[in-house]
N, C-alpha and C positions, 0 to 999 in steps of 0.2 A: 764398529758396533760392539758393545761389551757383551761377553757371554752371559747367559742367564744364570742367576743364582736362585736357589730354591726358597722362594718367598711364598709359594702357593702350595696347594694340595697336590701331591704326586698321585697320578692315576695308576692304579694297580688292578690286576684281575680281581682281587678280593674286594676292593672298593666298588668296582663296577658290578660284581655279583650282588652286592647289597643295594645297588641303585638300579633295580631291574627296569628294563624297557617295557612300555605298554604291550600287552599281549592279549590273546583271546579272540582275535578277529576271525570271523567265519566266512568272509568273502573278500574278493579283491578290492571292493569299494571300502569295506570296513578297515582293510589294511592300509588304506590311504592312497590318494591319487596325486601323482607328481607330474608337473609340467616343467620341462627343460626348454628354455628359450636361448638359442645360440646357433651354432652350426653354420657359419658362413661357407661360401663355396670352396674356399681354399683351406678351411679348417673344420670340416664336418665331424672329425673324430672327437673333438672336445665334447660335443653334445652326446655322441655315442657313449663315451666313457662315463660321463656324468649320469646319464639315464640308466645305463647298465648297473652302475654302482648303487643307485637308488633301489633297483629291483633286488640286487644281491643282499641288501641289508633288510629286506622284507617288505618294502612298499608293494602295494598290490596292483596298481595300474599306472602306466607310463604313457605320456604324450610328449613327443618331441616337436617343437616349433622351430623350423630351420629354413634356410634359404630355399626357395622353390626348386632351384636347379639341382639340389642334392637330396630332396625329399624322397624320391623313389629309391635311389641307392641305399639311403639309410633305412627305409622301410624294409628292404630286403636284408640288410645287415643286422637289423634288430627286429625280428619278426614279432617279438613280444610287445612292441610299442605301436601306438597309433602315431602317425606322422602327418603333420600339417605343414604344407609349403607356404612360406611367407614371401611377400614382395621383397625384391632385392634390387640393389643398385647395379649399374652396368659392370662394376667390379666384383659383384657377388656378395656384397655385405647385406645383412638383413636390414631392411628399412625400419627405422625406429618409430616412424609416425603412423604405421599402418599394421595394427595387430587385430583387425576385425575378424580375420579368418580363425583366430585363436581365442576369441572372446568367450565362447561357451566353455571351452576347456579351462581357461583361467578362472571363470566363474565357479566351476565345480572343484577346483584344485584344493587340496589340503596343504600342499607345499609347492613352491616354484623355485627353480634354480635358474638364475639369470646371469649370463655372461660366458658360459663355456663355449668356446669356438667363435665368439664375436671378434671382428677384426677392424672395426671402424669406430673411432672415438666419438665422432659427431653423431653417428647413428645410434651408438650405445647410449649417449646422453639423452637423445630423443626418446628412445625406448624406455629408459629408466624413468624419465619424467612422466611418461604416460601410465605407469603401473598403478598409482593410487586409484585411478578411476575404474580399473578392471578387476581389482582384488578385494575380496572380503577382508576387513581389518584383522581377522583372526588367522589368516593364512600365513604359514611360515614362508619366509623369503630369504633365500641364500644368494648373496651377490659375490661374483667371482670375476677375475680377469678384467676385461674392458669395462664391465659394469662398475667395478671399483674405481677405475680412473675417472669415470663420469660423476661419481658421487659428490666430490667436493664442490663442483660447479653448481649443484642443485641446492646448496645451502645446508647449514647445520640442522635445520628443522625437518629435513626430508625424513619422513617416517610413514611409509605407506601401510605397514602392518605392525601389529604388536609383537611379532616374533621375527626380528631381523637378525641375520647372521652374516658376518663378513669373513671371507677366507683369503686374505691377502698373503702374497709372498713378501719378502722384505722390501723389494722395489715398490710394490703396490702399497705397502704400509707407509712407505716414505711419501708417496703421493697423497695419501689420506692425511698425513701429518703436515705436509708442506715442507718437509726437511728429511735428511737422512736419519735412519734410526741410530740411537745412541745406546740405550739400555733396553733390551728386547722386552722384558716384563713391564717396565714402566711405560714404554711407548705403546705396547699393545693395550694396556689399561687406559691410557689416554685416548686411544682411538675408540675403545668401547664406550667411554664416557661421552666423548664428543658426539658420536652418532647414535647414542642410546641403543647400542647393538651388542650382541655377543660376538667376540672376535676370536678366530683361531689362526695363529701365525707361527709356523715353525715349532709346533709342539707346545706353545703357550696359548691357553684359552683364558679369556677375560670376560667377565660379565659387566654390564653397565654400572653395577653397584660397587665395583672394585674387587670382587672375588676373583681369584686366579687358580687355575689348575695347570699341571704340567704333566706331559707324558714322559715317563721314565724309560722310553723305548724309542726306536726309530733309527734309521741309518742314512748315510749320505746318499745312498742310491735312490732315495725318494726325490732327489733333485733331478728329475728327468721329465721330458715332455709328456704332458697328459696326467701327471701325478696329481696336480692340483684339481683337475676336473674330477678325478676319482674321489678326492676328499670332499669337494663341494656336493657331489651327487650323493655320497654316503650320508652326509649331514641332512641333505634334503629328504632322503628316504626315511630317515629316523624322525624328522619333523612330521612327515606325512603319517607315520604310524601313531603319532600322538605325543612324542617326547617334547618337552619344553626346550627352548633354545639352548640353555646351558647343558642339559643332558644330551641333546642331539650333538652339540659341538664336542663335548667331552668324549662321548662314545665314538663318534665318527673319527675324531682325531686319533684316539687310541687304536681303533681298528685299522686305520690307514697306516699308522706307524708299526703296529704289530705285524701287519701283512708284509711290510718292508723288511722286518726282522726275519720272517720266514724265508723270504726270497734271498736275503743276504746270506743265510745259512745254506740254502740249496743251490743258488745260482752264483752268488758272489756279491761283494759289497757294492759294485756298480755293474751296469750292463743289463739288468733286468728291465722289463718294459712295464709301463703303467697298466696295460691291459692284463698283465700277469698278476696284479694286485687283486683283481676282481674275484676270482674263485676262492681266494683266501678269506674273504669277508664272511660268508655264511658259515664256514668251518670254525672261524674264531668265535662267532656268535654262539654256535652250538656248544662249543667247549665251555663257554661261560653260562650255559644253561638258559640261553635266550631263544625265544621263538616268537613269530608274528602273532 
């Protein structure tokens, strides 16, 4: 894969200060309601990381929809969240065809993050295919991890909401394209156009109309378990606050990378944990003069 060249707008603190996030909310509901759907029995931490990231960037209310066997432990681990146990397979995967227990929460959601901690491709496909009937067309939807792998099978016209954001890593981006990546910026732009979605992949953000933004920050230490869940959750939280998909993706990607820079300086270039990114997010927002 060719390294990216600077053909887009480089995101900087000055640029982001001039692109202020929605603010002025006076209640947790006005700050936005986020639902994270994921958290299989063997990977509940993905949902935990994504949901906590959404709260850390200022979303007001969080619901986790996870496999029933891990619902109680997650409710204890994230006392700020409402947790709904979902039917699961004998292996502990969330059953994609039965989201009735989560229907009310999805109906009230301002943003949904789908995929964090899922671990079964077939169930993820069924889950993703059922989303259009459960979501308001204006709801922000972030697809990550196994949800991305299921997307190509649903066809190029899959468009459950008007605010769709994809957060693939390079391997997942290759699945969306049907081939290995060649040129990161060109390929991310192709994915955005194909799925009419805003895409964030390795510091490149592309809008469906071809606009590109680049993070001029970030370190190799972000390539660690759970880091992508933090990114997806941060973008979902910003969507819930009222940011449009491009703004949420740009801010979320920059915050994620800048948090990595902070930990690179304090901990080292590798070896920091994804959960250590989380407390950096509100600090970075405050430094840029942003508040819910």
